[in-house]
C-alpha positions in Angstrom: 63.5 31.9 112.1 60.8 33.7 110.6 58.3 35.8 112.7 55.5 33.3 112.7 57.7 30.3 113.8 59.0 32.8 116.5 55.7 33.4 117.6 54.3 29.5 117.6 57.4 28.6 119.9 57.0 31.4 122.3 53.4 30.3 122.5 54.6 26.7 123.2 57.7 27.3 125.5 54.8 29.6 127.5 51.9 26.9 127.3 54.3 24.2 128.8 55.7 26.2 131.9 52.4 27.4 133.3 51.5 23.5 132.4 54.1 22.8 134.5 53.2 25.1 137.3 49.8 23.9 137.5 50.8 20.2 138.0 53.1 21.2 140.4 50.9 23.3 142.4 48.9 19.9 142.5 51.6 18.4 145.2 52.3 21.6 146.6 52.1 22.6 150.1 49.9 25.6 150.7 51.7 28.6 150.8 54.4 27.2 148.7 57.7 25.4 149.4 58.9 28.2 151.1 58.5 28.9 154.8 59.8 32.4 154.5 58.4 33.9 151.4 59.9 37.8 151.8 63.5 35.5 151.9 62.5 33.4 148.5 61.4 36.8 146.6 64.7 38.2 147.9 66.5 35.1 146.3 64.5 35.7 143.2 64.9 38.8 142.6 68.9 38.6 142.8 68.3 35.5 140.1 66.0 37.7 138.0 68.3 40.9 138.2 71.4 38.9 137.2 69.6 37.5 134.1 68.6 41.1 133.0 71.7 42.9 133.2 73.4 40.3 131.5 70.4 39.7 128.9 70.5 44.0 128.4 74.3 43.9 128.2 74.1 41.1 125.3 71.0 42.8 123.6 73.6 45.8 123.6 76.4 43.9 121.9 74.0 42.2 119.3 72.4 45.3 118.5 75.6 47.3 117.7 77.1 44.2 115.2 73.4 44.1 113.8 73.5 47.9 113.1 76.8 48.0 111.9 76.1 45.2 109.7 73.2 47.5 108.1 75.4 50.6 107.7 78.3 48.4 106.2 75.7 46.8 103.6 74.6 50.8 103.0 77.7 51.7 102.8 79.0 49.3 100.6 76.4 49.6 98.1 77.1 53.8 98.1 81.0 53.2 97.4 79.9 51.0 94.4 77.5 53.7 93.1 80.3 56.2 93.3 83.3 54.2 91.8 81.2 53.5 88.8 81.2 57.5 88.5 85.0 57.7 89.1 85.2 55.2 86.7 84.3 57.4 83.8 87.3 59.8 84.7 89.4 56.6 83.9 91.6 55.9 81.2 89.1 55.3 77.8 91.1 51.7 77.5 89.7 50.5 80.8 86.6 53.1 81.5 83.9 50.3 80.3 85.8 47.6 81.7 85.6 49.1 85.1 82.5 49.8 84.8 80.8 46.5 84.0 83.0 44.6 86.4 81.2 46.8 89.1 78.2 45.8 88.0 79.4 42.1 88.2 80.3 43.0 92.2 76.9 44.2 92.8 75.2 41.3 91.2 77.4 38.9 92.6 76.6 40.6 96.2 73.0 40.2 95.9 73.2 37.0 94.2 75.6 34.8 95.6 76.9 36.7 98.7 74.0 37.3 100.4 72.5 34.0 99.9 75.9 32.5 101.6 75.4 34.7 104.5 72.0 33.5 105.3 73.1 30.4 105.1 75.9 31.1 107.5 78.7 29.8 104.6 80.2 32.6 103.4 83.3 32.5 105.3 86.6 33.9 104.0 85.3 33.7 100.8 86.1 37.3 98.9 83.7 38.7 96.1 85.8 37.9 92.6 85.1 41.0 90.9 86.7 42.8 94.0 90.0 41.1 92.6 89.2 41.7 89.1 88.8 45.6 89.0 92.0 45.2 91.1 93.6 43.4 88.1 91.9 45.7 85.7 93.6 48.5 87.9 96.8 47.7 87.2 97.3 47.4 83.8 95.8 51.4 84.2 98.2 54.0 83.4 96.6 57.7 83.9 98.3 60.2 82.1 96.1 63.3 82.2 95.4 65.6 85.7 91.7 64.1 85.6 93.1 60.7 85.2 95.5 60.8 87.6 93.2 62.5 90.5 90.7 59.5 89.8 93.1 56.9 89.7 93.7 57.9 93.7 90.5 58.2 94.0 89.2 55.0 93.3 92.0 53.7 95.4 90.4 55.1 98.2 87.3 54.2 97.0 88.7 50.5 97.4 89.4 50.3 100.3 86.8 52.4 102.0 84.5 49.4 100.2 86.5 46.7 101.6 85.9 47.9 105.2 82.4 48.4 104.4 82.2 45.1 102.9 84.1 43.2 106.0 81.5 45.1 108.4 78.6 43.3 106.2 80.3 39.9 106.6 80.8 40.3 110.1 77.7 40.3 110.8 77.1 37.3 109.3 79.5 35.2 111.6 77.4 36.1 114.8 79.2 38.1 118.0 77.7 35.9 121.1 79.9 33.0 121.5 78.8 29.4 122.7 79.5 30.1 126.3 77.3 32.9 126.9 74.6 31.4 125.3 75.2 28.3 127.5 74.7 30.7 130.5 71.9 32.1 129.0 69.9 29.3 128.9 71.3 28.0 132.0 70.0 30.9 133.6 66.8 30.7 132.2 66.0 27.3 133.5 67.0 28.4 137.1 64.5 30.7 137.1 62.1 28.6 135.5 62.8 26.1 138.4 62.8 28.3 141.2 59.5 29.4 140.2 57.9 26.1 140.4 58.8 26.5 144.3 56.6 29.2 144.2 53.7 26.7 143.6 50.6 27.1 146.2 47.5 25.1 145.8 45.3 28.4 148.2 46.1 30.7 145.0 44.1 30.2 142.3 45.0 28.6 139.1 45.2 31.7 136.9 47.3 33.7 139.4 49.9 31.2 139.5 49.3 30.6 135.4 49.8 34.1 135.2 52.8 34.5 137.3 54.5 31.7 135.1 53.4 32.8 131.6 54.4 36.2 132.4 58.2 35.2 133.6 58.5 33.0 130.7 57.0 35.2 127.6 60.0 38.1 128.8 62.6 35.7 129.6 62.0 33.5 126.1 61.7 37.3 124.0 64.8 38.1 125.1 66.1 35.0 123.9 64.5 35.1 120.7 65.5 38.7 120.1 69.4 37.8 121.0 69.0 34.9 118.5 67.5 37.3 115.8 70.1 40.2 116.4 72.6 37.5 116.3 71.2 36.4 113.2 70.7 39.9 111.0 70.5 37.9 107.5 67.2 36.0 107.3 63.7 36.5 105.7 60.9 38.1 107.5 60.4 41.4 109.4 63.2 43.4 110.8 65.9 41.0 108.3 68.6 42.7 106.3 68.4 42.0 102.7 69.9 43.6 99.9 67.9 46.3 99.2 70.7 49.1 99.0 72.5 46.9 96.4 69.7 46.2 94.7 68.9 49.8 94.3 72.6 50.4 93.4 72.3 47.8 90.5 69.0 49.9 89.4 71.1 53.2 89.2 74.4 51.6 87.6 71.7 50.5 84.9 70.6 54.1 84.4 74.0 55.4 84.5 75.4 53.1 82.0 73.2 54.7 79.4 73.7 58.1 80.3 77.5 57.0 79.3 76.9 55.0 75.9 77.0 51.8 78.1 79.6 49.4 79.3 80.0 46.5 76.5 79.1 43.1 77.1 79.3 42.4 80.7 81.9 39.7 81.6 79.4 38.2 84.2 75.9 36.5 84.2 72.7 38.5 85.8 73.9 36.5 89.2 77.4 38.0 89.0 78.7 35.0 88.3 82.0 35.2 85.7 81.5 34.0 81.8 83.6 31.0 80.7 
């Protein structure tokens, strides 16, 4: 959902709520349906406070997941660049192969994994070039001290990269369970219905409209914010994009020229293995 659609949805919901209030006040008795306004306001305060506390807690939970996904994507991209440097200290027989597979890994993340995360169908699939680099590593026989040190460093970086990838992928699954969404929408509906009982024809229509519109905007904005944080991979402002990995691809291209190239890459521009 883009910012435009979110804004249109917010306007539409607010307009419906205000219309409902203005229609309800036509048949409402003067002074509203409540005999004791203070007691009704107290009950409404409990409802609003409960929704605010629940919403605030869920926003914190969703934002933490959003931030973890963002940090994971940036860390993964940084580690891929570091692994490319480490590969240059590996045995000559595998240097170019590991470097090429890392470039393919980065391409696959940008052009294959990211669209899959946006569509929500990445699932438990793994990056094929992560497996390819592991197979290449098994064939490596480090002999010199520098090669052995690079071999151990590569294993550490590989573990860190997989951990960062896990953080990135976790955000695409969403952290807010369905029962919690049901409770949030049910609470919002109760607040909306409760407000209709405050309809009072003795008050000016714009006062009643402002009361209903203000509450509706706050509640609807909260729900839209939760959806945004629970679905971080999308187009538009604030959506997580593969900017860090694209930057890494540029760095790898420059680094490859410095080290004399990596030979023919085993993948196409989208990171798909060549047949």
